[in-house]
N, C-alpha and C positions, 0 to 999 in steps of 0.2 A: 746344629751345635757349633760353637765357635770358640777358638783359642785366641784369645785377643790382648793386646797390650794397651788398648784404649778403653772407652767406656761402653763399648757394644754390650748388649744383652748376652747372656750365655747360652740361651735357647731360642729358636725361631720357629715360626709356622710357615712352611712352604705352601703356596696357594695352587700348585699345579693340579692337583686332583680335586680342588674346589672350584677352580675358575672355569673349567670346562668340562663337558659331560663325558668325554673319552679320554682315558689316561691308562698308564701301564701298570699302575699299582695292582698287584695280585689280591684277589678277594674283592675287589671294589664293587662288583655287583651285589654281593652279599650285604654289603653296608648301604649302599645307594638304591638299590633295586633297579630293575630294568624298565619299569613302566613309565615313570614320570621324571625326566631329568631336564624339565623346562628351565628357562632362565629364571623365573620366580622361585622355583624349588631349589635350584643351586645357589641362588642369592640368600635363601633363608637357611640352608645348610652352612653357607659361609658365616653367616651371622651368628648362627648357634656356636660354631667352632671358635670364632673369634670372641665371643662372649665368655666362653669357657677360658680361652687363653687370658683375658683380661683378670679373671678370677684367681689365676694361678701365679701371676708374676707381677711385679710392681711396674716394669716397664717392657711391654711385650714387643717382639720383633716379628714383622710380617714380611714375607718375601714374595714378591710378584714378578711377572714377566710379561712383555707384550704378547707373547705366544701362549700364555695361560689362559686363553679365551677372553673372559671379562674379569679376570682377577683384580686388575687395577681398578676398573670401575666398582666392583663389588667392595673392595677395601675402602676406596675414597668415599664412597656413599656411606659406608657404615661409620667411618670416623667423623665425617661431618654431621651426619644425622644424630650421632651420640654426643656431639660437642666435645669431641676428644682433643685435648691440648697437643699440639705437634710435639712439645717437649717431653711428653708422657708416653710416647710411642717411637719406636724405630721402624722405618719402613725402607725397604730395598726393592729394586726392580732391575730388570735386564732388558736389553735391547738385541736385535740381530736376527730373530726368528719372527715371522709373521704367521698368525694362526689363520688357516684356510680351510678348516673342516665344516664351517658353516653349521656349527652346533650339532653335528652329527656324532652319535657314540661310536660308530664303526663306519669305515669307508670300504670301497672295493679294493681288492687286493692290488697293492701297488701305489694306490693313492696316498697322498701325504696329508697329514694333520697340520704341519707347519712347514715353512720354506725358509732357509737361511739366506741372509744377504747382510754382509759386514761391510758394505760401502759406506763412505762418508754421507752420501745423500740419503741412504736408509737410516743411518744413525740420526740426522738432523730431523727427518720425517717422524721417527719413532720417538725421539726426544720430546717433540711438540705434543704428541698423543699422550705419552706418559705424564708430562707436566699438566696437561689438561684434566687428567683423572686424579693425580696424586699431590700435584703442586706442593703447597707449603709443608706436606708430610714427608717428602721424600728425603732420604739421608745418604743413600748409596746406589749408584747406578752403575750396572755391570755389563761387559760384553757377554752375550749368552753363547756359551760353548766355543770359546776360542780354539781354533785349530790351524795347523800350517796351512792346509787346503784353502781355507776361507779367505787367506791373505791378510787378515788384520794385523798380524804380528809384523809385517814389513810395510804396511801403509802409513807413511809419515803424515800424510794429510789427515787421516783418521785420528792418529796420535795427537796432532795439534788440536783438532776439534774436541777430543775428549778432555785435553788439558784445559782448553778454554772453558768448557762446560763446567770444570770443577771450580775455576776462578770466579765465573759469572754466578753460579748458584750456590756455592758453598757445599756441594755434595762431595763425598768420597767417590773415587773412581775405582771400580774393580773389574775382575773378569772371572767367568766360571770356565772350567774346563772339563773334558770328558774323552771317553775312548782310551786306547791302549797307550797313548803317548802323553797323558797328563803331565807327567814329571818333565818331560823334555819342553812341552809348551810352556809350563810355569817358569822354567829356567830362562827360556827366551824371553818371556814377558818381564822377568826381573831385570833384564838388561836394558829395557826401553827407558829412555829418558827424554824429557822435552824441556828445554831451557835449563838443563842440568839437574832437574828434579825427576825423580822416579815417577813414572806414569800411574803405576798402579798401587792403591792403598790396600787392597784385599784380593784374596782369591777364594773362589768356592769350588771345592773339588770333592769328587766321588772318593769316599774312603771308608771301607767297612770290612767285616771278616772275609769277604770274597775279594776284595780289592785292596791290596796292601802296598803295591808298587809305589805309589806317590809318596809314601812316608818320609823318606829322606829329603826330597825336594820340598816337601811342606815344611820340614824343620828348617831348611835353609832359608825359606821365605819368611818364617816366623823370626828367625834370628836377624833378618834384615829389616824388620820392623812391619812387615805386612800381617794384616789380620787373615786368619785362617778360618774359612767357614767349611764345615763338612756338610756335604749334601749326601742324599741316599744313604745315610748312616745305618738304616735298617734294610737296605738293598731292596727297596720297594716292596718290602713285605716278605722276601724270601728268608729272612732270619727267624721269622715266626713259625712258618708253616701255614698253609691255608686254612686249617681248622681253627686257628686262635684269631683270625683277623676281625671277624664280625663282633 
């Protein structure tokens, strides 16, 4: 969901649970099953959901990430195979995490499904990867889970690279935030400027009945002209209770 002062769609489809076979959403096994989560099956599941999205709204919004398995590939192939006009769909993606689970549903204890790297070098690498899949369809490119620990908020080299990306490609530049300090990270990000211009056009933030802390900072960002994208609005299924998910 988005609170927007621009022409962004009001609702979007997040591809995290469709782009890779293992994800944190409660009740996911009841929906997908545990037998076959092959790439072909997940591609078909993605296609079915995107079909439904296009039937429900005039201009769909689809949100991907480099770490959402094959989400960018799935979305790019769907849009091209169906000859979708780039102007009739809004597509966003995120860089900063690399998916490393090798299409496994579950891993050994302590093993990671994704690895974070907010360096400028990784940005440029993942930018090329994202562009190869989504190219002409991309509208918004975001830092995935910006935190103080990742160093991205103080990295002027990365800030310049992000600003240049906006100028060269015409994409909006945003960030997603997570964890207990979302409000503090957002306020720090709002202060970042490159050549006198605010770096970030949007923020994607966890906000739901269980997580209310960022509310004031989100209002400040909206008042400053940033687009506000709410993620995990249903708290990864917790607001429903497991019995209603399937």
